[in-house]
C-alpha positions in Angstrom: 0.0 -0.1 -0.5 1.3 3.8 -0.8 0.2 6.5 -0.5 -0.6 9.5 -3.4 1.3 12.5 -3.4 -2.7 13.6 -3.0 -2.8 11.8 0.4 0.7 12.8 1.4 -0.3 16.4 1.3 -3.5 15.9 3.0 -1.8 14.0 5.8 1.3 16.8 5.8 -2.3 19.6 6.0 -4.1 17.4 8.0 -2.6 14.7 10.4 1.4 16.1 10.9 -0.6 20.1 10.8 3.3 21.3 10.1 3.6 25.4 9.4 5.7 23.6 6.2 5.6 20.7 3.7 7.4 18.0 3.4 8.0 17.6 -0.2 8.1 15.0 -0.8 5.8 15.4 -4.0 5.8 17.7 -6.7 3.7 20.8 -5.7 2.1 21.8 -8.7 1.4 18.9 -9.6 -1.4 17.6 -7.2 -4.7 16.4 -8.4 -7.0 19.0 -6.8 -10.3 17.3 -8.1 -9.2 14.2 -5.6 -8.2 16.3 -3.1 -11.2 17.9 -2.5 -13.4 14.4 -2.8 -11.3 13.2 0.2 -11.3 16.5 1.6 -15.2 16.6 1.6 -15.9 13.1 2.3 -13.6 13.5 5.8 -15.2 16.8 7.0 -11.5 18.6 6.7 -12.3 21.7 5.1 -11.5 23.7 8.1 -7.6 21.8 7.4 -7.7 22.3 3.9 -8.0 26.3 4.0 -5.9 26.3 6.8 -2.5 25.1 4.2 -4.3 26.8 1.2 -4.0 29.7 2.7 -1.0 29.9 4.9 0.9 28.4 1.4 -0.8 30.9 -0.4 -1.2 27.7 -3.4 -3.4 28.4 -6.4 -7.0 26.6 -6.8 -9.3 27.0 -9.9 -11.7 29.3 -8.1 -14.5 26.7 -7.9 -12.6 25.1 -5.7 -12.9 28.2 -4.0 -15.9 27.4 -3.9 -15.9 23.9 -2.4 -13.9 24.9 -0.2 -16.6 28.0 0.6 -18.6 25.1 0.9 -17.3 22.5 3.0 -16.3 24.9 5.6 -20.4 26.6 5.6 -21.5 22.6 6.2 -18.5 22.2 9.2 -20.0 25.3 10.5 -23.3 24.5 10.9 -23.0 21.3 11.9 -20.8 22.5 15.4 -23.1 24.8 15.7 -25.9 22.2 16.6 -23.7 20.1 18.2 -22.4 22.8 20.7 -26.1 23.4 21.3 -27.3 20.5 22.0 -24.4 18.3 23.4 -24.5 20.4 26.6 -28.2 19.6 27.0 -27.5 15.2 26.9 -24.3 16.1 29.3 -27.2 17.3 31.7 -29.5 14.9 30.9 -27.4 11.7 31.7 -26.1 13.7 34.8 -29.1 14.9 36.9 -30.1 10.9 35.6 -27.7 9.9 38.3 -26.1 8.0 35.1 -22.7 6.6 35.1 -21.1 6.7 31.7 -18.3 8.2 29.2 -18.1 10.2 26.4 -16.3 8.5 23.8 -14.8 9.7 21.1 -15.7 12.9 19.2 -18.1 14.1 21.7 -15.2 14.7 23.8 -12.8 15.6 21.4 -14.6 18.1 18.6 -15.0 20.4 21.8 -11.8 19.8 23.7 -8.5 19.4 21.4 -9.8 21.0 17.9 -10.9 25.0 17.2 -14.2 25.5 16.3 -15.6 23.2 13.8 -12.5 21.7 13.1 -13.1 18.5 14.1 -16.3 16.5 12.3 -19.1 14.9 14.1 -21.5 12.1 13.0 -23.0 11.4 16.7 -22.3 11.2 20.1 -21.2 7.6 21.6 -21.9 7.4 25.4 -20.8 4.4 26.9 -22.8 3.1 29.8 -23.5 0.2 31.5 -26.3 -2.6 30.1 -27.9 -2.0 33.0 -28.4 1.4 32.8 -29.1 2.5 29.4 -32.4 1.7 29.5 -32.7 4.9 32.2 -29.9 6.8 30.2 -32.4 6.5 27.0 -35.4 7.1 28.7 -34.2 10.3 30.0 -33.1 11.3 26.6 -35.9 10.3 25.1 -37.8 13.2 27.5 -35.5 15.6 25.6 -36.8 14.5 22.7 -34.9 12.2 21.0 -36.6 9.1 19.9 -35.4 5.6 19.1 -33.5 4.4 15.6 -34.7 0.8 15.2 -33.4 -0.2 12.4 -29.5 0.9 13.8 -30.0 -0.5 17.4 -28.6 -4.0 17.7 -27.8 -5.5 21.2 -25.0 -3.3 22.0 -25.8 0.0 21.2 -29.2 1.9 20.9 -29.2 4.6 18.4 -31.3 7.9 19.4 -31.7 10.9 17.6 -34.0 13.7 17.3 -35.4 15.7 15.2 -32.3 16.8 12.6 -31.2 13.6 12.6 -28.7 14.4 15.5 -27.6 11.1 16.4 -26.9 9.5 19.7 -25.2 5.8 19.8 -25.9 4.2 23.5 -23.1 1.8 23.8 -22.7 -0.8 26.3 -20.2 -3.1 24.8 -17.5 -1.3 22.2 -18.1 -3.7 19.4 -15.3 -6.2 18.1 -13.6 -4.6 20.9 -15.6 -5.9 23.6 -13.2 -8.8 23.7 -10.2 -6.5 24.8 -12.0 -3.5 26.5 -15.0 -4.5 28.2 -17.0 -1.9 29.1 -17.3 -3.2 33.1 -13.9 -1.7 32.5 -13.8 0.9 30.8 -16.5 2.7 33.4 -14.0 1.5 36.5 -11.2 4.4 34.3 -13.0 7.3 33.6 -11.9 10.8 34.8 -14.0 14.3 35.2 -13.8 17.2 32.9 -16.4 19.6 32.1 -17.6 20.1 28.0 -19.2 23.3 26.8 -19.3 24.2 30.2 -21.3 20.5 31.1 -20.0 18.0 33.8 -19.2 15.3 31.7 -17.0 11.2 32.7 -14.7 10.4 30.2 -11.9 7.9 29.7 -9.0 8.3 31.4 -6.3 9.5 29.6 -4.7 6.0 28.8 -7.7 4.6 28.0 -9.1 7.0 26.0 -5.4 7.0 23.8 -5.9 3.1 23.7 -9.2 3.3 22.8 -8.7 5.7 20.2 -5.7 3.4 18.4 -7.7 0.0 18.0 -11.2 2.2 17.2 -8.5 2.7 13.7 -6.3 0.0 14.1 -8.8 -2.8 14.6 -12.0 -1.3 13.4 -11.1 1.2 10.5 -7.8 2.0 8.2 -4.6 3.4 9.1 -5.1 5.3 5.7 -8.4 7.0 8.1 -6.5 10.5 7.5 -9.8 11.8 10.2 -8.7 9.2 13.0 -4.8 9.8 12.8 -5.5 13.2 13.2 -7.4 12.7 16.6 -4.1 10.2 17.8 -2.2 13.1 16.8 -4.1 16.1 18.3 -4.4 14.2 21.8 -1.1 13.3 22.0 -0.3 17.5 21.4 -2.3 18.4 24.8 -1.7 15.7 26.8 1.2 14.2 28.8 -0.2 10.7 28.7 1.8 7.7 30.7 3.7 5.9 28.1 4.5 3.3 30.0 1.4 2.6 31.6 -0.1 2.5 27.9 2.6 0.2 27.3 1.7 -2.1 30.1 -2.1 -1.9 29.6 -1.6 -2.6 25.9 0.4 -5.8 26.3 -1.5 -6.8 29.0 -4.4 -7.2 26.4 -1.6 -8.7 23.1 -2.9 -5.2 21.3 1.0 -4.0 21.6 1.6 -3.3 18.1 -2.4 -2.3 17.3 -2.0 0.4 19.6 1.9 1.9 19.0 1.7 1.3 15.3 -1.2 4.6 14.6 1.0 6.3 17.6 4.2 6.1 16.2 2.5 7.0 12.2 1.6 10.3 13.3 5.1 11.8 13.7 4.6 12.4 17.6 5.1 9.9 19.8 8.9 10.0 18.2 9.4 12.5 21.0 8.8 9.3 23.5 11.9 7.4 24.2 9.4 4.0 24.4 8.8 4.9 21.3 9.3 3.3 18.1 12.1 6.2 16.9 14.1 5.9 19.8 14.0 2.0 19.0 15.6 3.0 15.5 17.8 5.0 17.1 19.3 2.4 19.5 19.8 -0.2 16.8 17.1 -2.3 18.2 14.7 -1.8 15.3 16.0 -5.4 13.6 14.6 -7.6 16.7 11.3 -6.2 16.3 10.9 -6.7 12.8 12.0 -10.2 12.9 10.0 -10.8 16.3 7.3 -9.8 14.3 7.7 -12.0 11.5 8.1 -14.6 13.4 5.0 -14.5 15.3 3.7 -13.5 12.0 4.2 -17.2 10.6 3.9 -19.4 13.4 0.8 -18.3 15.8 -2.8 -18.5 14.7 -3.8 -14.9 14.4 -7.2 -14.5 12.4 -6.1 -12.4 9.0 -6.7 -8.8 10.2 -4.8 -9.4 13.4 -2.2 -11.0 11.4 -1.8 -7.8 9.0 -2.8 -5.5 11.4 -0.3 -6.2 14.6 2.8 -8.0 12.5 3.0 -7.7 9.2 1.9 -4.0 8.8 5.2 -2.8 11.4 7.0 -4.9 9.1 5.8 -3.0 6.0 6.3 0.3 7.6 9.7 -0.6 8.3 11.4 0.0 5.2 10.1 4.2 5.5 12.5 4.3 8.8 15.4 3.4 6.4 15.9 0.0 7.5 15.1 -1.5 3.8 13.8 -4.8 3.7 17.3 -6.9 3.9 16.0 -7.7 7.5 13.1 -9.3 6.3 15.5 -11.2 3.4 17.9 -11.6 6.1 15.4 -13.3 8.3 13.9 -15.5 5.3 17.0 -16.6 4.2 18.6 -17.8 7.6 16.0 -18.2 10.1 12.8 -20.1 8.4 12.5 -23.1 8.0 9.5 -24.8 5.5 8.4 -27.9 5.6 
């Protein structure tokens, strides 16, 4: 898998938040139609506008019009969520429900400039025992259940303007790794838009964000990488605690590769960049390969947990000599 020039440009603009572009592509040869297609899909107009204006990039008038449309759409959605989210939080607090606001519902108003982070819905984790109480409290404020989207683990509510709230009692395919009961025992109290709120503590929050992208989405989902990048820029996470937590759950690579991908984590001594600087990476590559070849993993986890770090190794100037040598010298075919 390779990034196109347009994807590299978007990563520069949105993930790394760089004041200067990387130069890994011909800026004059970019396909702006493709760039705007991706930006509209991921609601990234805020960052695209920032990078175009800061670098005085020349684009056709039709793209300025599309950019204006993107920004207006993002501003309107942000304004509505900003109005409704405090109502939701105060309603749950009044009902004395134990909950945790997940992902965008918290990040959009804590890490990002106004309107910079797209919100598709509000994800809230509650215990199975209290999900009904939480739902009934919100229904009394004007929400109705959307039974076409609800399932055994998640109850989906929406209001008259289509705003959705997902009340989840488990995290889908992550529930075996991050069960709701454990998460709800590791929460922090904060204020979101002036309303008291419960969120996951920093280590569990970052672990969830990383596993959400590596096991539910893709390392190439720009919008999800932005969340991890911004989280690391703002908060000082206890990385040793996070590493211990990730290793105890058997998801070290699935957790730490998206962190490394954002370009921020290398400042921490536990990071992969530190391992490269200390000449330890050869061991990691061999370790990944040996486990991928000898242990029984399903296709998805084998790819994310083992093969992807090996494929990415080439971008860190390790070349594939390490991989080739491992196959030639170590692997015995039966």
